[in-house]
Z-matrix of the N, CA and C atoms (Angstrom, degrees):
N
C 1 1.457
C 2 1.522 1 108.74
N 3 1.306 2 115.53 1 131.46
C 4 1.453 3 121.30 2 179.22
C 5 1.516 4 109.11 3 -110.79
N 6 1.323 5 116.30 4 138.20
C 7 1.461 6 120.00 5 176.56
C 8 1.522 7 108.75 6 -62.35
N 9 1.323 8 117.66 7 135.16
C 10 1.460 9 119.84 8 179.36
C 11 1.520 10 111.19 9 -66.75
N 12 1.311 11 115.46 10 148.91
C 13 1.454 12 120.55 11 173.89
C 14 1.519 13 115.40 12 78.47
N 15 1.335 14 118.60 13 17.13
C 16 1.460 15 120.22 14 178.90
C 17 1.519 16 108.55 15 -77.08
N 18 1.319 17 116.42 16 123.94
C 19 1.456 18 122.39 17 179.24
C 20 1.525 19 108.49 18 -77.76
N 21 1.330 20 117.17 19 115.51
C 22 1.469 21 121.97 20 -175.09
C 23 1.527 22 112.00 21 -63.86
N 24 1.335 23 118.34 22 -38.10
C 25 1.469 24 120.41 23 178.79
C 26 1.521 25 110.88 24 -65.64
N 27 1.324 26 116.66 25 -42.42
C 28 1.459 27 120.53 26 177.56
C 29 1.524 28 110.01 27 -62.23
N 30 1.316 29 116.69 28 -42.53
C 31 1.459 30 121.38 29 179.79
C 32 1.529 31 110.90 30 -59.82
N 33 1.321 32 117.32 31 -42.37
C 34 1.468 33 120.86 32 177.80
C 35 1.528 34 110.70 33 -62.25
N 36 1.322 35 117.33 34 -40.24
C 37 1.468 36 120.94 35 -179.86
C 38 1.527 37 112.66 36 -71.98
N 39 1.321 38 117.54 37 -28.98
C 40 1.462 39 120.90 38 179.23
C 41 1.522 40 112.46 39 -70.20
N 42 1.330 41 116.78 40 -27.96
C 43 1.461 42 120.56 41 -173.44
C 44 1.529 43 112.21 42 -127.31
N 45 1.338 44 117.49 43 65.32
C 46 1.469 45 119.49 44 175.06
C 47 1.527 46 109.30 45 -73.31
N 48 1.327 47 117.84 46 165.89
C 49 1.469 48 118.57 47 175.45
C 50 1.529 49 110.06 48 -61.74
N 51 1.330 50 117.93 49 149.28
C 52 1.470 51 119.18 50 173.49
C 53 1.525 52 109.09 51 -54.88
N 54 1.305 53 118.02 52 149.16
C 55 1.463 54 121.58 53 -170.98
C 56 1.518 55 113.60 54 -57.33
N 57 1.312 56 118.99 55 -34.17
C 58 1.457 57 119.52 56 179.68
C 59 1.522 58 112.46 57 -76.36
N 60 1.323 59 118.30 58 -9.71
C 61 1.461 60 120.91 59 -178.41
C 62 1.520 61 111.60 60 -65.29
N 63 1.324 62 118.65 61 -21.92
C 64 1.458 63 120.66 62 178.01
C 65 1.522 64 110.97 63 -63.65
N 66 1.323 65 117.83 64 -17.93
C 67 1.463 66 121.02 65 178.01
C 68 1.522 67 111.33 66 -60.74
N 69 1.323 68 117.83 67 -23.34
C 70 1.455 69 119.90 68 -176.35
C 71 1.521 70 112.71 69 -76.94
N 72 1.309 71 117.58 70 -7.70
C 73 1.458 72 120.74 71 176.92
C 74 1.527 73 111.04 72 -82.87
N 75 1.310 74 117.65 73 -14.93
C 76 1.462 75 122.51 74 -178.28
C 77 1.524 76 107.39 75 -118.10
N 78 1.313 77 116.91 76 111.86
C 79 1.461 78 119.80 77 -173.43
C 80 1.524 79 113.32 78 -66.16
N 81 1.332 80 118.89 79 -21.66
C 82 1.464 81 120.51 80 -178.26
C 83 1.527 82 112.71 81 -79.80
N 84 1.330 83 117.05 82 -11.56
C 85 1.463 84 120.62 83 -179.90
C 86 1.521 85 108.15 84 -87.73
N 87 1.333 86 118.06 85 126.74
C 88 1.465 87 119.51 86 -178.38
C 89 1.524 88 112.08 87 -67.94
N 90 1.314 89 116.19 88 150.38
C 91 1.452 90 122.35 89 176.42
C 92 1.524 91 108.77 90 -69.01
N 93 1.339 92 119.18 91 130.71
C 94 1.456 93 120.79 92 -178.56
C 95 1.524 94 113.63 93 -62.61
N 96 1.315 95 117.59 94 -23.67
C 97 1.457 96 122.33 95 -178.59
C 98 1.523 97 106.56 96 -155.11
N 99 1.294 98 117.20 97 140.62
C 100 1.467 99 120.62 98 -174.87
C 101 1.522 100 113.46 99 -59.80
N 102 1.325 101 118.03 100 -28.93
C 103 1.468 102 119.59 101 -178.49
C 104 1.524 103 112.87 102 -94.10
N 105 1.314 104 118.08 103 -5.84
C 106 1.462 105 121.05 104 176.84
C 107 1.519 106 107.75 105 -92.75
N 108 1.308 107 114.18 106 107.94
C 109 1.458 108 121.68 107 -176.92
C 110 1.525 109 108.79 108 -127.44
N 111 1.307 110 115.95 109 174.22
C 112 1.461 111 119.58 110 174.76
C 113 1.533 112 109.76 111 -60.05
N 114 1.327 113 116.46 112 -40.38
C 115 1.470 114 120.34 113 178.99
C 116 1.533 115 111.55 114 -64.06
N 117 1.339 116 117.77 115 -44.11
C 118 1.471 117 119.18 116 -179.45
C 119 1.525 118 110.99 117 -69.25
N 120 1.331 119 117.42 118 -32.35
C 121 1.463 120 120.86 119 177.07
C 122 1.528 121 110.31 120 -66.57
N 123 1.321 122 116.47 121 -42.71
C 124 1.464 123 121.19 122 176.70
C 125 1.528 124 110.51 123 -63.29
N 126 1.326 125 116.80 124 -41.07
C 127 1.469 126 121.09 125 177.70
C 128 1.522 127 110.84 126 -64.05
N 129 1.331 128 117.19 127 -42.48
C 130 1.467 129 121.10 128 177.41
C 131 1.524 130 110.36 129 -57.22
N 132 1.321 131 117.35 130 -49.01
C 133 1.463 132 120.54 131 179.93
C 134 1.525 133 111.13 132 -60.83
N 135 1.332 134 117.04 133 -42.99
C 136 1.468 135 120.76 134 -179.31
C 137 1.525 136 110.73 135 -62.42
N 138 1.328 137 117.38 136 -44.56
C 139 1.464 138 120.61 137 -178.08
C 140 1.527 139 111.83 138 -70.67
N 141 1.329 140 118.36 139 -36.39
C 142 1.469 141 120.69 140 176.06
C 143 1.529 142 110.67 141 -62.81
N 144 1.325 143 116.27 142 -42.88
C 145 1.467 144 120.40 143 178.27
C 146 1.527 145 110.71 144 -65.54
N 147 1.334 146 115.66 145 -42.10
C 148 1.463 147 120.41 146 178.92
C 149 1.528 148 110.32 147 -60.39
N 150 1.319 149 116.80 148 -45.88
C 151 1.467 150 120.98 149 177.76
C 152 1.529 151 110.63 150 -60.20
N 153 1.319 152 116.72 151 -44.99
C 154 1.469 153 121.30 152 -178.08
C 155 1.529 154 111.32 153 -63.30
N 156 1.317 155 116.42 154 -39.11
C 157 1.458 156 120.58 155 -177.46
C 158 1.528 157 113.13 156 -78.82
N 159 1.308 158 117.76 157 -35.95
C 160 1.466 159 121.03 158 -170.59
C 161 1.512 160 115.22 159 -95.61
N 162 1.329 161 118.48 160 -28.48
C 163 1.457 162 119.58 161 -168.01
C 164 1.519 163 113.26 162 -115.45
N 165 1.291 164 114.19 163 146.00
C 166 1.462 165 122.45 164 176.90
C 167 1.526 166 109.42 165 -72.46
N 168 1.307 167 117.08 166 155.99
C 169 1.464 168 121.43 167 179.97
C 170 1.530 169 111.71 168 -70.24
N 171 1.325 170 117.94 169 -26.31
C 172 1.469 171 122.40 170 176.51
C 173 1.521 172 109.07 171 -112.51
N 174 1.342 173 117.30 172 149.62
C 175 1.456 174 117.41 173 -178.78
C 176 1.517 175 115.26 174 -122.85
N 177 1.323 176 119.21 175 7.94
C 178 1.465 177 119.31 176 172.17
C 179 1.527 178 109.39 177 -154.94
N 180 1.311 179 115.70 178 178.19
C 181 1.469 180 120.62 179 -174.59
C 182 1.529 181 113.67 180 -74.52
N 183 1.325 182 117.71 181 -10.13
C 184 1.469 183 118.65 182 175.68
C 185 1.530 184 111.14 183 -105.18
N 186 1.308 185 115.35 184 19.79
C 187 1.453 186 125.36 185 168.75
C 188 1.522 187 114.54 186 64.83
N 189 1.331 188 117.02 187 34.57
C 190 1.459 189 118.08 188 168.53
C 191 1.517 190 105.74 189 -63.80
N 192 1.318 191 117.42 190 135.96
C 193 1.457 192 115.93 191 -177.17
C 194 1.522 193 112.14 192 -99.45
N 195 1.307 194 113.51 193 157.59
C 196 1.452 195 124.59 194 -176.43
C 197 1.533 196 109.09 195 -65.66
N 198 1.322 197 116.45 196 112.93
C 199 1.465 198 122.07 197 179.22
C 200 1.529 199 112.19 198 -98.82
N 201 1.316 200 116.64 199 10.05
C 202 1.456 201 119.63 200 -174.49
C 203 1.526 202 112.38 201 -58.40
N 204 1.318 203 118.61 202 -40.31
C 205 1.469 204 120.21 203 179.54
C 206 1.525 205 111.09 204 -61.07
N 207 1.324 206 117.02 205 -41.72
C 208 1.466 207 120.45 206 179.13
C 209 1.528 208 110.46 207 -63.53
N 210 1.326 209 115.19 208 -43.26
C 211 1.458 210 119.99 209 -179.60
C 212 1.526 211 110.61 210 -64.95
N 213 1.333 212 117.13 211 -37.93
C 214 1.464 213 119.81 212 179.73
C 215 1.523 214 111.70 213 -62.14
N 216 1.324 215 117.59 214 -41.19
C 217 1.468 216 119.02 215 178.38
C 218 1.523 217 111.31 216 -64.30
N 219 1.319 218 117.29 217 -37.50
C 220 1.470 219 120.12 218 176.60
C 221 1.525 220 110.62 219 -66.47
N 222 1.325 221 116.43 220 -45.49
C 223 1.460 222 120.93 221 -179.60
C 224 1.528 223 111.48 222 -65.02
N 225 1.311 224 116.73 223 -31.26
C 226 1.465 225 123.08 224 178.07
C 227 1.527 226 110.69 225 -56.66
N 228 1.310 227 116.75 226 -38.50
C 229 1.464 228 120.27 227 -176.57
C 230 1.523 229 113.31 228 -80.11
N 231 1.334 230 117.52 229 -11.00
C 232 1.466 231 119.39 230 178.60
C 233 1.526 232 112.53 231 -119.41
N 234 1.333 233 116.89 232 6.02
C 235 1.458 234 120.50 233 175.10
C 236 1.512 235 115.46 234 78.39
N 237 1.322 236 118.15 235 32.62
C 238 1.468 237 120.93 236 -176.82
C 239 1.523 238 112.22 237 -128.32
N 240 1.316 239 117.64 238 37.46
C 241 1.464 240 121.33 239 -173.28
C 242 1.523 241 114.35 240 -59.86
N 243 1.311 242 117.12 241 -57.66
C 244 1.463 243 119.18 242 -174.61
C 245 1.521 244 111.00 243 -63.33
N 246 1.319 245 117.21 244 -39.05
C 247 1.468 246 120.68 245 178.64
C 248 1.526 247 110.83 246 -61.94
N 249 1.328 248 117.38 247 -41.37
C 250 1.468 249 120.98 248 178.77
C 251 1.523 250 110.65 249 -64.62
N 252 1.320 251 116.93 250 -43.54
C 253 1.461 252 120.74 251 179.22
C 254 1.526 253 110.32 252 -61.87
N 255 1.320 254 116.48 253 -48.84
C 256 1.463 255 120.70 254 -178.25
C 257 1.527 256 111.78 255 -62.48
N 258 1.314 257 116.94 256 -35.63
C 259 1.467 258 121.63 257 -178.98
C 260 1.526 259 111.84 258 -63.19
N 261 1.330 260 117.71 259 -33.18
C 262 1.461 261 120.66 260 -173.95
C 263 1.529 262 114.80 261 -111.14
N 264 1.301 263 118.71 262 -18.92
C 265 1.467 264 120.54 263 -175.28
C 266 1.525 265 112.85 264 -68.60
N 267 1.313 266 118.17 265 -31.15
C 268 1.466 267 120.75 266 -172.83
C 269 1.522 268 113.10 267 -62.46
N 270 1.327 269 119.38 268 -29.29
C 271 1.470 270 119.71 269 -176.66
C 272 1.532 271 113.51 270 -101.57
N 273 1.311 272 117.48 271 3.15
C 274 1.461 273 120.18 272 178.77
C 275 1.529 274 109.08 273 -79.33
N 276 1.329 275 118.85 274 130.60
C 277 1.468 276 119.58 275 176.51
C 278 1.527 277 109.92 276 -72.19
N 279 1.310 278 116.51 277 157.31
C 280 1.461 279 119.01 278 -178.32
C 281 1.527 280 112.38 279 -69.39
N 282 1.320 281 114.11 280 151.91
C 283 1.463 282 120.34 281 171.70
C 284 1.527 283 107.25 282 -72.28
N 285 1.308 284 116.63 283 161.72
C 286 1.454 285 119.48 284 178.04
C 287 1.521 286 109.47 285 -137.91
N 288 1.316 287 114.44 286 160.93
C 289 1.458 288 120.90 287 -177.08
C 290 1.524 289 110.30 288 -71.86
N 291 1.326 290 115.82 289 136.83
C 292 1.462 291 120.77 290 175.96
C 293 1.523 292 109.63 291 -67.07
N 294 1.334 293 118.03 292 147.00
C 295 1.463 294 120.37 293 -179.71
C 296 1.530 295 112.40 294 -66.42
N 297 1.302 296 116.49 295 -25.17
C 298 1.466 297 122.50 296 174.63
C 299 1.521 298 107.21 297 -159.06
N 300 1.319 299 116.87 298 173.72
C 301 1.461 300 120.15 299 179.71
C 302 1.528 301 109.04 300 -65.43
N 303 1.332 302 116.29 301 124.16
C 304 1.461 303 121.20 302 -179.78
C 305 1.525 304 108.16 303 -86.84
N 306 1.310 305 116.06 304 125.47
C 307 1.465 306 121.38 305 -179.58
C 308 1.524 307 109.71 306 -122.25
N 309 1.300 308 115.59 307 171.87
C 310 1.466 309 121.31 308 178.63
C 311 1.535 310 110.61 309 -59.51
N 312 1.303 311 116.47 310 -33.84
C 313 1.461 312 120.49 311 -176.40
C 314 1.537 313 113.49 312 -74.83
N 315 1.325 314 118.12 313 -29.71
C 316 1.473 315 119.59 314 -172.94
C 317 1.528 316 114.47 315 -118.65
N 318 1.309 317 119.65 316 7.04
C 319 1.468 318 120.23 317 -174.16
C 320 1.520 319 113.06 318 -59.77
N 321 1.335 320 118.22 319 -32.46
C 322 1.469 321 120.50 320 -178.57
C 323 1.532 322 112.09 321 -66.49
N 324 1.319 323 116.27 322 -24.65
C 325 1.460 324 121.01 323 178.76
C 326 1.537 325 110.81 324 -59.63
N 327 1.321 326 116.77 325 -29.33
C 328 1.463 327 121.43 326 -174.92
C 329 1.526 328 113.45 327 -105.84
N 330 1.292 329 117.63 328 -2.63
C 331 1.459 330 121.40 329 -177.09
C 332 1.526 331 111.05 330 -60.01
N 333 1.313 332 116.81 331 123.09
C 334 1.457 333 121.81 332 179.30
C 335 1.513 334 115.00 333 85.13
N 336 1.318 335 117.97 334 -4.05
C 337 1.465 336 121.26 335 -179.78
C 338 1.524 337 109.98 336 -81.17
N 339 1.312 338 116.89 337 136.65
C 340 1.462 339 121.18 338 178.73
C 341 1.521 340 112.03 339 -100.18
N 342 1.293 341 118.19 340 -18.07
C 343 1.467 342 120.71 341 -175.98
C 344 1.503 343 111.23 342 -90.73
């Protein structure tokens, strides 16, 4: 499930490859870590976008926040991306559409609102 109204261009800009990932375009540059590959970098970006689109920032009524992105970066360095995502995605509540476009000027109007 994807949150309605997600701007695809914005989503691409929010989740660029990690800065060292450009090393994979030059074959003479060694891989910083044996499990960090072009494929794992692409998977990291896909899972970060999926988390951003599908899951709410909080996951319970006492406002524990979604740590899945942090866990994905850790799992990225040890080669366990999909397993980390699957372990935490099941209990994340879905994202929902904003009632209107949230801007710098009006964001406080919606702070703490669940509807």
